[in-house]
TILUM-953422 format. One line per field, with one value per residue: residue number from 0; x, z, y of N, C-alpha, C in turn; residue in three letters. Coordinates in Angstrom, 3 decimals. Each point is the difference from the previous one (the first is absolute). Layout:
BEGIN
seq NUM_...
n_xx X_...
n_zz Z_...
n_yy Y_...
ca_xx X_...
ca_zz Z_...
ca_yy Y_...
c_xx X_...
c_zz Z_...
c_yy Y_...
type ALA_...
END
This chain:
BEGIN
seq 0_1_2_3_4_5_6_7_8_9_10_11_12_13_14_15_16_17_18_19_20_21_22_23_24_25_26_27_28_29_30_31_32_33_34_35_36_37_38_39_40_41_42_43_44_45_46_47_48_49_50_51_52_53_54_55_56_57_58_59_60_61_62_63_64_65_66_67_68_69_70_71_72_73_74_75_76_77_78_79_80_81_82_83_84_85_86_87_88_89_90_91_92_93_94_95_96_97_98_99_100_101_102_103_104_105_106_107_108_109_110_111_112_113_114_115_116_117_118_119_120_121_122_123_124_125_126_127_128_129_130_131_132_133_134_135_136_137_138
n_xx 71.311_0.699_0.969_0.783_0.564_0.092_-0.986_-0.410_-0.731_-0.855_-0.240_-0.979_0.321_1.151_-0.810_0.255_-0.031_-1.165_-0.583_0.996_-0.581_-0.975_0.139_1.321_-0.013_-0.909_0.784_1.102_-0.627_-0.449_1.267_0.067_0.425_-1.151_-0.432_-1.100_0.101_0.228_-0.947_-0.778_0.395_-0.172_-1.124_-0.146_0.369_-0.862_-0.819_0.348_-0.215_-0.640_1.278_-0.605_-0.967_0.960_0.703_-1.137_-0.225_1.247_-0.178_-1.135_1.000_0.524_-1.162_-1.086_-0.122_0.230_-0.720_0.143_-0.154_-1.060_-0.287_0.357_-0.604_-1.000_0.215_-1.299_-0.565_-0.536_-0.014_1.221_0.339_-0.728_0.488_1.210_-0.205_-0.511_1.001_0.893_-0.628_-0.081_1.211_-0.371_1.060_-0.472_-0.064_-0.974_0.610_-1.106_0.829_-1.169_0.956_0.520_0.697_-0.222_1.000_-0.560_0.735_-0.761_0.822_-0.077_-0.930_-0.230_0.026_-0.714_-0.760_0.065_-0.262_-0.871_-0.472_0.109_-0.536_-0.862_-0.095_-0.109_-0.713_-0.184_0.637_-0.808_-0.363_0.460_-0.414_-1.161_0.742_0.600_-1.190_-0.515_1.008_-0.209_-1.322
n_zz 62.371_-0.732_-0.435_0.490_-0.893_1.160_-0.295_0.255_1.037_-0.918_0.381_0.839_0.486_-0.329_0.508_-1.274_0.441_0.362_-0.900_0.393_0.998_-0.724_-0.615_0.082_-0.361_-0.875_-0.244_-0.002_-0.662_-0.726_0.202_-0.234_1.265_0.635_-0.073_0.540_-0.797_-1.002_0.475_0.189_-1.181_-0.505_0.706_-0.424_-1.233_0.197_0.507_-1.054_-0.391_1.136_0.259_0.853_-0.849_-0.888_0.987_0.328_-1.273_-0.145_1.156_-0.561_-0.867_1.210_-0.103_0.703_0.270_1.285_0.343_1.223_-0.441_-0.689_1.090_0.754_-0.772_-0.062_1.303_-0.170_0.414_1.152_0.251_-0.505_0.705_1.045_-0.195_-0.213_1.051_0.552_-0.550_0.374_1.156_-0.060_-0.471_1.036_0.519_1.183_0.821_0.869_1.018_0.672_1.047_0.562_0.706_-0.441_-0.885_-0.804_-0.676_-1.174_-1.012_-0.730_-1.033_-0.776_-0.482_1.236_0.447_-1.063_0.214_1.299_-0.167_-0.935_0.812_1.034_-0.690_-0.435_1.197_0.379_-1.122_0.434_-0.724_0.832_-0.916_0.895_-1.146_0.510_0.364_-1.166_-0.506_0.912_-0.277_-1.281_0.232
n_yy -54.033_0.823_-0.773_0.926_0.796_0.620_-0.833_1.215_-0.308_0.379_1.238_-0.325_1.209_-0.559_-0.905_-0.234_-1.265_0.510_-0.775_-0.769_-0.628_0.525_-1.152_0.058_1.278_-0.378_-1.053_0.741_0.932_-1.017_-0.299_1.296_-0.102_0.059_1.241_-0.521_-1.070_0.846_0.796_-1.074_-0.436_1.216_-0.038_-1.255_0.359_0.984_-0.909_-0.701_1.246_-0.172_0.303_0.803_0.339_0.190_0.566_0.638_0.255_0.367_0.624_0.390_0.039_0.252_0.627_-0.285_1.311_0.271_1.056_-0.469_-1.238_0.403_0.695_-1.023_-0.871_0.888_0.136_-0.226_1.113_-0.386_1.306_0.190_-1.073_0.381_1.218_-0.489_-0.770_1.108_0.709_-0.885_0.033_1.318_-0.282_-0.765_0.632_0.369_-1.042_0.026_-0.626_0.060_0.078_0.157_0.577_-1.118_0.691_-1.008_0.541_-0.167_-0.463_0.808_-0.182_-1.062_0.834_0.406_-1.238_-0.343_1.068_-0.255_-1.294_0.360_0.936_-0.817_-1.002_0.895_0.556_-1.264_-0.019_1.229_0.869_0.609_0.852_0.827_0.532_-0.443_-1.033_-0.086_0.344_-0.825_-0.807_0.322_-0.079
ca_xx 1.141_0.909_1.396_0.547_1.153_1.159_-0.373_-0.615_-1.450_-0.478_-1.057_-1.343_-0.508_0.530_-0.518_-0.866_-1.213_-0.478_-0.381_0.719_-0.743_-1.318_-0.631_0.658_-0.378_-1.384_0.026_0.588_-0.994_-1.142_0.443_0.421_-0.976_-0.737_0.652_-0.043_0.971_1.343_0.252_0.227_1.314_0.989_0.022_0.773_1.412_0.355_0.216_1.251_1.129_0.546_0.896_-0.501_-1.092_0.576_0.645_-1.072_-0.506_1.037_0.007_-1.166_0.275_0.387_-1.186_-0.677_0.690_-0.771_0.470_1.254_1.085_0.170_0.663_1.414_0.593_0.021_0.666_-0.997_-0.663_-1.242_-1.036_0.205_-0.297_-1.461_-0.525_0.343_-0.822_-1.372_-0.013_0.165_-1.233_-1.064_0.187_-0.024_1.349_0.163_-1.218_0.283_-0.666_0.019_0.033_-0.124_0.370_1.088_-0.342_1.059_-0.146_0.563_-0.283_-1.404_-0.174_1.169_0.366_0.890_1.274_0.621_0.441_1.203_1.067_0.463_0.690_1.302_0.807_0.384_1.066_1.202_0.580_0.259_0.670_-0.785_0.584_-0.895_0.246_-0.705_0.820_1.153_-0.454_-0.194_1.318_0.613_-0.818
ca_zz -0.173_-1.003_0.249_-0.854_-0.777_0.863_0.794_1.274_-0.080_-0.024_0.934_-0.486_-0.626_-1.346_-0.801_-1.029_-0.055_1.379_0.281_-0.949_-0.199_0.550_0.519_1.262_0.965_0.391_0.899_1.271_0.659_0.466_1.168_1.044_1.101_0.101_0.743_1.436_0.294_-0.168_1.165_1.157_-0.178_0.247_1.454_0.600_-0.264_0.836_1.347_-0.011_-0.279_1.255_0.569_1.280_-0.271_-0.700_1.025_0.695_-0.876_-0.148_1.265_0.006_-0.845_0.916_0.743_0.720_1.131_0.682_-0.238_0.742_-0.722_-1.271_0.275_0.233_-1.257_-1.008_0.510_0.155_1.304_-0.016_-0.576_-1.455_-0.483_-0.008_-1.091_-1.269_-0.112_-0.329_-1.438_-0.736_0.193_-0.758_-1.414_-0.074_-0.190_1.189_0.762_1.433_0.811_1.399_1.036_1.214_-0.249_-0.970_-1.418_-0.796_-1.409_-1.011_-1.365_-0.235_-0.850_-0.759_-1.003_0.648_0.181_-1.314_-0.384_0.776_-0.433_-1.324_0.115_0.624_-0.976_-1.050_0.471_0.257_-1.265_-0.867_0.629_-0.429_-0.102_0.792_-0.240_0.991_1.213_-0.324_-0.036_1.376_0.603_-0.594_0.288
ca_yy 0.863_-0.530_0.340_1.047_-0.461_-0.265_-1.172_0.341_0.016_1.380_0.341_-0.263_1.216_0.143_-1.095_0.568_-0.798_-0.110_-1.375_-0.837_-1.239_0.311_-1.215_-0.346_1.034_-0.273_-1.156_0.435_0.870_-0.800_-0.774_0.933_0.106_1.255_1.076_-0.287_-1.059_0.579_0.863_-0.880_-0.627_1.050_0.203_-1.085_0.268_1.143_-0.520_-0.757_0.889_0.515_-1.025_-0.516_-0.943_-1.147_-0.833_-0.726_-1.052_-1.023_-0.749_-0.886_-1.159_-1.084_-0.430_1.079_0.619_1.041_1.362_0.218_-0.668_0.692_1.274_-0.299_-0.464_1.072_1.196_1.056_0.032_-0.775_0.864_0.045_-1.347_-0.137_0.844_-0.653_-1.207_0.437_0.295_-1.252_-0.778_0.657_-0.346_-1.464_-0.535_-0.843_-0.271_-0.089_-1.012_0.437_-1.033_0.809_1.398_0.017_-0.018_-0.608_0.367_-0.896_0.418_-0.328_-1.182_-0.454_1.004_0.966_-0.722_-0.123_1.340_0.293_-0.915_0.420_1.285_-0.248_-0.741_0.940_0.889_-0.798_-0.448_1.143_1.125_1.150_1.337_0.844_1.431_0.822_0.045_0.818_1.391_0.467_0.190_1.196_1.195
c_xx 0.922_1.411_0.442_1.257_1.214_-0.298_-0.487_-1.504_-0.467_-1.089_-1.355_-0.563_0.494_-0.476_-0.999_-1.304_-0.449_-0.393_0.623_-0.815_-1.359_-0.673_0.591_-0.350_-1.421_-0.069_0.537_-0.988_-1.164_0.346_0.432_-1.073_-0.697_0.729_0.029_1.014_1.428_0.363_0.290_1.373_1.111_0.105_0.834_1.490_0.481_0.271_1.332_1.213_0.632_0.890_-0.488_-1.114_0.535_0.706_-1.038_-0.474_1.020_0.121_-1.143_0.135_0.342_-1.180_-0.557_0.796_-0.915_0.643_1.337_1.188_0.273_0.720_1.501_0.690_0.184_0.787_-0.930_-0.528_-1.266_-1.129_0.110_-0.304_-1.499_-0.623_0.252_-0.868_-1.453_-0.121_0.057_-1.251_-1.154_0.080_0.097_1.358_0.357_-1.373_0.409_-0.788_0.129_-0.041_0.003_0.294_1.100_-0.543_1.211_-0.272_0.687_-0.295_-1.396_-0.193_1.279_0.434_0.980_1.373_0.743_0.545_1.298_1.169_0.574_0.778_1.394_0.912_0.481_1.166_1.287_0.721_0.269_0.796_-0.669_0.857_-0.999_0.264_-0.702_0.777_1.221_-0.365_-0.170_1.341_0.644_-0.713_0.118
c_zz -1.038_0.271_-0.973_-0.690_0.874_1.023_1.409_-0.197_0.079_1.043_-0.631_-0.715_-1.436_-0.929_-1.014_-0.138_1.431_0.379_-1.072_-0.340_0.677_0.613_1.352_1.094_0.499_0.980_1.371_0.765_0.556_1.255_1.167_1.097_-0.020_0.867_1.508_0.405_-0.151_1.202_1.238_-0.075_0.258_1.497_0.690_-0.234_0.805_1.436_0.099_-0.183_1.259_0.644_1.326_-0.196_-0.702_0.983_0.755_-0.843_-0.185_1.271_0.019_-0.993_0.859_0.798_0.814_1.215_0.631_-0.262_0.689_-0.735_-1.333_0.185_0.185_-1.305_-0.989_0.443_0.130_1.430_-0.091_-0.621_-1.527_-0.620_-0.092_-1.134_-1.356_-0.209_-0.307_-1.490_-0.826_0.098_-0.811_-1.489_-0.211_-0.353_1.188_0.616_1.448_0.613_1.444_0.920_1.329_-0.333_-1.056_-1.431_-0.761_-1.475_-0.885_-1.370_-0.337_-0.845_-0.774_-1.056_0.578_0.181_-1.331_-0.467_0.715_-0.433_-1.346_0.063_0.591_-0.974_-1.106_0.453_0.292_-1.284_-0.983_0.772_-0.543_-0.078_0.682_-0.236_1.022_1.294_-0.234_-0.010_1.405_0.670_-0.505_0.419_1.357
c_yy -0.626_0.481_1.077_-0.519_-0.290_-1.105_0.324_0.025_1.445_0.202_-0.290_1.223_0.147_-1.117_0.559_-0.774_-0.245_-1.418_-0.879_-1.242_0.149_-1.220_-0.389_1.007_-0.242_-1.173_0.410_0.871_-0.807_-0.798_0.885_0.048_1.364_1.006_-0.260_-1.053_0.507_0.872_-0.843_-0.667_1.006_0.288_-1.072_0.237_1.205_-0.431_-0.741_0.900_0.583_-1.071_-0.583_-1.013_-1.243_-0.927_-0.831_-1.176_-1.120_-0.839_-1.006_-1.157_-1.215_-0.535_1.145_0.454_1.036_1.369_0.253_-0.606_0.691_1.335_-0.218_-0.377_1.144_1.228_1.185_0.006_-0.855_0.807_0.052_-1.361_-0.207_0.798_-0.657_-1.241_0.338_0.286_-1.285_-0.867_0.589_-0.330_-1.514_-0.610_-0.898_-0.241_-0.219_-1.146_0.457_-1.216_0.736_1.453_0.136_-0.051_-0.523_0.273_-1.022_0.596_-0.498_-1.246_-0.309_1.016_1.017_-0.631_-0.086_1.347_0.368_-0.882_0.429_1.313_-0.182_-0.738_0.929_0.874_-0.762_-0.388_1.126_1.036_1.253_1.253_0.923_1.480_0.890_0.101_0.875_1.482_0.564_0.291_1.278_1.263_0.457
type MET_LYS_ALA_SER_SER_ASN_ASN_GLN_VAL_SER_ASP_LEU_GLU_SER_CYS_SER_THR_ARG_VAL_VAL_ASP_ALA_GLU_ARG_VAL_ALA_VAL_VAL_ARG_SER_ARG_MET_PRO_GLY_ASP_GLY_ASP_LEU_ALA_ASP_THR_ALA_ASP_VAL_PHE_GLY_LEU_LEU_SER_ASP_PRO_GLY_ARG_LEU_ARG_LEU_LEU_LEU_ALA_LEU_LEU_GLU_GLY_GLU_LEU_CYS_VAL_CYS_ASP_LEU_ALA_VAL_VAL_SER_GLY_LEU_SER_GLU_SER_ALA_THR_SER_HIS_ALA_LEU_ARG_LEU_LEU_ARG_ALA_HIS_ARG_VAL_VAL_SER_VAL_ARG_ARG_ALA_GLY_ARG_MET_ALA_TYR_TYR_ARG_LEU_ASP_ASP_ALA_HIS_VAL_ARG_MET_LEU_LEU_ASP_LEU_ALA_VAL_ALA_HIS_THR_GLU_HIS_THR_GLN_ALA_ILE_HIS_PRO_GLU_ARG_ASP_GLU_ARG_LYS_GLN_GLY
END
């Protein structure tokens, strides 16, 4: 994209040159994950977009917890907690350890912990503008 005369960034549609740096674009494209990996990654971010599931995951930053404890911490019912944990487990975001009749959940690996830590750090160090929230209030 190129800057217009009034120092604002122009829309991509108004860009007269579709590929500014063909070599760089080729490198970026060659490093882009495949469609399946992109879909799986988007699914993980979709799972993280729900405040209830995010509360569960943030609780698990402190270590493994059973469904009952997770329900209390998250404010969800035990049924909703179990459902959320099934989704998170299916996407390898959490794992489970069984001890008799009890099931204890934990973050699946260090990558999940790092993703959560970075997301929380990002929101703590920025002030987001939420036009989508403002639109809902007006509508």
